[in-house]
Structures are given as C-alpha cells and as structure tokens.
C-alpha positions as CSV (number, residue, x, y, z in Angstrom):
1,M,-44.0,-74.8,-28.9
2,K,-43.1,-76.6,-25.8
3,K,-40.9,-79.2,-27.2
4,I,-39.1,-76.3,-29.5
5,Y,-38.4,-74.7,-25.8
6,F,-37.3,-77.6,-24.5
7,V,-35.0,-78.7,-27.5
8,L,-33.5,-75.4,-27.5
9,S,-32.7,-74.8,-23.8
10,V,-30.9,-78.3,-23.6
11,L,-28.7,-76.9,-26.7
12,L,-27.8,-74.0,-25.1
13,I,-27.0,-75.9,-21.7
14,A,-25.2,-77.8,-24.0
15,C,-23.4,-75.4,-25.6
16,S,-22.5,-73.3,-22.3
17,V,-20.9,-76.4,-20.7
18,S,-18.9,-77.8,-23.7
19,A,-17.4,-74.1,-23.7
20,Q,-16.0,-74.3,-19.8
21,S,-12.3,-75.0,-19.5
22,T,-11.2,-78.0,-17.7
23,Y,-9.6,-78.0,-14.8
24,D,-6.1,-80.2,-14.8
25,A,-5.6,-81.7,-11.5
26,T,-2.2,-82.5,-12.4
27,P,0.4,-80.9,-9.8
28,P,2.4,-78.5,-11.4
29,F,5.6,-80.9,-10.6
30,K,4.5,-83.4,-12.9
31,R,3.1,-81.5,-15.9
32,F,6.7,-79.6,-15.4
33,P,9.4,-81.9,-14.5
34,S,12.2,-80.2,-13.7
35,V,14.0,-77.9,-11.4
36,P,11.4,-75.1,-10.4
37,P,12.2,-71.5,-10.7
38,F,12.5,-70.8,-7.1
39,H,13.7,-67.4,-5.5
40,L,14.9,-68.7,-1.7
41,L,15.8,-65.5,0.8
42,A,18.9,-66.5,2.6
43,V,19.4,-66.2,6.1
44,D,21.1,-63.2,5.7
45,S,17.8,-61.4,4.9
46,V,19.7,-59.8,1.9
47,T,20.8,-62.4,-0.4
48,I,18.5,-64.6,-3.0
49,F,19.3,-67.7,-4.2
50,T,17.5,-69.0,-7.4
51,K,17.8,-71.9,-9.7
52,D,19.8,-70.5,-12.2
53,Q,22.6,-70.9,-9.2
54,L,22.8,-74.2,-9.1
55,K,25.6,-76.4,-11.0
56,K,25.3,-77.9,-14.3
57,N,24.8,-81.5,-14.6
58,K,24.7,-82.3,-11.0
59,P,21.4,-84.0,-9.7
60,V,18.9,-81.8,-7.1
61,M,17.6,-82.7,-3.8
62,V,14.8,-79.9,-2.7
63,M,13.6,-80.3,0.7
64,Y,10.6,-78.1,1.3
65,F,10.8,-78.0,5.4
66,N,9.5,-76.3,8.6
67,P,11.6,-75.6,10.7
68,D,10.2,-76.3,13.6
69,C,9.1,-80.0,12.5
70,E,10.2,-82.8,14.3
71,H,10.5,-84.4,11.3
72,C,12.5,-82.4,9.3
73,K,14.7,-81.7,12.0
74,H,15.8,-85.5,12.1
75,L,16.0,-86.0,8.3
76,T,18.8,-82.9,9.0
77,E,20.3,-84.6,10.9
78,E,20.4,-88.1,9.0
79,I,21.3,-85.7,5.9
80,I,24.5,-84.0,7.7
81,K,25.6,-87.4,9.3
82,H,25.7,-88.8,5.8
83,I,26.8,-85.6,4.0
84,D,29.9,-87.6,2.3
85,D,27.1,-90.0,0.3
86,L,25.2,-87.0,-0.6
87,K,28.5,-85.0,-2.2
88,K,27.3,-84.9,-5.9
89,V,24.1,-83.7,-4.9
90,Q,23.0,-79.9,-4.6
91,I,20.4,-80.0,-1.7
92,V,18.2,-77.0,-1.5
93,M,16.7,-76.5,1.6
94,A,13.4,-74.3,1.7
95,A,11.7,-73.3,4.5
96,W,7.7,-72.4,4.2
97,P,6.6,-69.0,4.2
98,G,5.0,-69.5,8.1
99,P,4.5,-67.1,10.5
100,G,7.4,-66.8,12.2
101,S,9.4,-69.5,9.7
102,F,12.2,-66.6,9.3
103,G,13.3,-66.5,13.0
104,N,13.0,-70.1,13.1
105,L,15.0,-71.0,9.8
106,K,17.9,-68.7,11.0
107,T,18.0,-70.9,14.7
108,F,17.6,-73.9,12.7
109,Y,20.5,-73.0,10.4
110,S,23.1,-72.4,13.0
111,N,21.6,-75.1,15.1
112,Y,22.7,-77.8,12.2
113,K,25.4,-75.4,11.4
114,I,24.6,-75.6,7.6
115,G,26.8,-72.6,6.5
116,E,29.3,-75.5,6.9
117,Q,27.9,-78.1,4.5
118,K,29.4,-77.0,0.7
119,N,26.4,-78.8,-1.3
120,I,23.3,-77.2,1.2
121,H,21.5,-74.3,-0.3
122,I,19.5,-73.2,2.2
123,G,16.4,-70.1,2.2
124,H,13.4,-68.9,2.9
125,D,10.9,-69.3,0.3
126,F,9.0,-66.4,0.6
127,Q,7.2,-66.0,-2.8
128,D,5.3,-69.4,-1.8
129,L,5.7,-71.0,-5.0
130,L,7.3,-74.7,-3.7
131,R,4.1,-74.9,-2.1
132,S,1.7,-74.9,-4.5
133,F,3.9,-76.2,-7.0
134,Y,4.9,-79.2,-5.3
135,R,1.2,-78.8,-3.8
136,V,2.9,-80.2,-0.5
137,Q,0.5,-81.7,2.5
138,S,3.1,-82.4,5.0
139,F,6.7,-82.1,5.9
140,P,9.1,-83.0,4.7
141,F,8.6,-82.6,1.5
142,L,11.1,-84.1,-1.1
143,A,11.7,-83.8,-5.3
144,M,14.8,-85.9,-6.2
145,Y,15.9,-84.7,-9.9
146,D,18.6,-85.9,-11.6
147,K,21.9,-84.4,-13.6
148,K,19.6,-83.4,-16.5
149,G,17.4,-81.8,-14.3
150,K,14.7,-84.1,-15.0
151,L,12.3,-85.4,-12.0
152,I,13.2,-88.9,-10.9
153,T,10.9,-88.8,-7.8
154,T,9.1,-87.1,-4.7
155,F,8.1,-88.0,-1.4
156,E,6.1,-86.6,1.4
157,G,6.7,-87.1,5.0
158,S,9.4,-89.3,6.6
159,M,12.2,-90.9,4.2
160,K,15.0,-93.2,5.4
161,I,18.4,-91.9,4.4
162,E,19.6,-95.0,2.6
163,D,16.4,-94.6,0.4
164,I,17.6,-91.1,-0.1
165,I,20.9,-92.3,-1.3
166,K,19.8,-95.1,-2.9
167,V,17.5,-92.5,-5.5
168,F,21.4,-90.8,-6.7
169,E,23.2,-94.1,-6.5
C-alpha cells in the first residue's frame, strides 16, 4: 500500500511540474530584434515622440541614458562632435524615468544644444518601457538598428565614438 501511495505521489508531482510554464530568460530585445514601440515625453512636457515618427529606411541608434551620468555626458559630447559622421543615423536619446530626471533632462537638452541637431530625438521614457525591454544594468545603453529596423548590436557602458561610427558604415 505504501508503494502505491509513493508511486501516485511521484506521478502527481511529475504532472504538476510538467504543467508549469518555463521562464524564458532571453531579454525581449533579443526575442524581438526590432526598434521597440517607445513613447518619449519631449522636453516641452507636451509632445510625445514615438517609434512611428522615425523615418523609414534610415538606421537608428537608441541611447538609454541618465542625464546625470558622467559617461552619458561624455558620449553625448562625442556624438555632437562627430554628428557629421552620424548624419544618416536617427539618434533616439531616451532618459530613464528616475526621480528628478525630467528636470535634469531639460538642463541636459539645453547644455548640449540637442535642439540644434536635426537627427537627434530626445525625451523622457515616462512609461519605463526601454529599461525592461533592454534589461539595462548600466548607463549609457546603446541599441543600434539597420535601415530596415533590425537590431545590429547593443552595448552597455562607455563605447568609443569611432566604434559607433563603424557599426553604421
């Protein structure tokens, strides 16, 4: 009788374990390797910039950043210095939605004269979509897409501007 209970218990446990869904640890950006459907609140606090507003058949670089991050500031300076090398790339700068970040984004926008750059779109990721989509661990985070919107590569942390330019050549 004990053997029957034991066998039934093992079968019950085996059935319940096999019925559990498996967790896919693959980050969403690898499962869906195209530009995500973001919504960024522009520095005017009114305008929303979305993926649908990107020009077709042009490469895209998404830079997820913190306006207070020194590495992010340095990379932005490098991008501005080399903007002619990146003129065919649509640069989407998405600021994380942390405390005080929207006010800091306005200062960042002003200090780096982002409004003067025709191919840079900047805004606040108020829905916090991109951090989870890319599983960002550190700033800046870069995702680079070809002209068809397919992911080329991602990079987390400081990246040399020369290496960014090479990705899009």
